[in-house]
N, C-alpha and C positions, 0 to 999 in steps of 0.2 A: 813800591814797598807794600808788602802784604802784612798787615798788623791787625790785631783785634779791633773791633769798632770803638771800644772805650779808649784805646790808645790813640787812634787818630782824632777822636773828638776832643781829647785833652793832650795834644801832642807835646806842648811845652813841659808837661809833667813826665812824659814817657820817652822823649827823644834821647835822653841819656842812655836808656837801655839798649838803644840801637846805634850808639855812637854817631848820632846824626843831628845833634843840636847845631843850629846855624846853617845847616846844609839845605839846599832845595831838594825836597822829596816829593814824589808822586805816589799816591796810594792807589792800589788796585782793589777791585771788588772781588769777593770770592767766586761769584758766578763767572766772571771773565777769567780769573785764574784757573779754575777747574775746567772750563770749556776750551780755552785757547792755549794757555801756557803749559799746563800739565801734559796734554797729549803731544805737543811738539817737543817738549823736553824729553819725554819718555821715548819718542820716536828717534830722537837724536842720540840719546845717552842710554837707551834701554832701561829696563827696570832694575836699577842698581840697589834696590832695597836689601837684597840678600847676597850681594856680591862677596862680602867677606864672611859669610856664614861658615863657621867651622875653621877658618884660617887661624884663629887665635888659640886653638886648642894645643897646638904643637909649636908654640912660638919661642921655644928654648928658655922659658922662664923656669928657674928652679924654685919651686914654692917653699923649699926648706931653708934656702940661703937667706941670711939676714933677719931671721925671726928668732934668734937666740937658741935654736935647737942644737947647735954644735958646741955649746959652751959647757 
């Protein structure tokens, strides 16, 4: 699990934020995460950061409906 250093140093206080109290967890360091995990994830999944860029513009939401404008 990748969490901020102050979260793993006081895990009993923060485990609730991750729904992991009572579970066995392993923490990873940022240097390993950035060096090993991120490149492999991006290689496998591509850079999905901008995948739905613009898709929500025409998602059939009527911005006038339900806002009291037709009363």
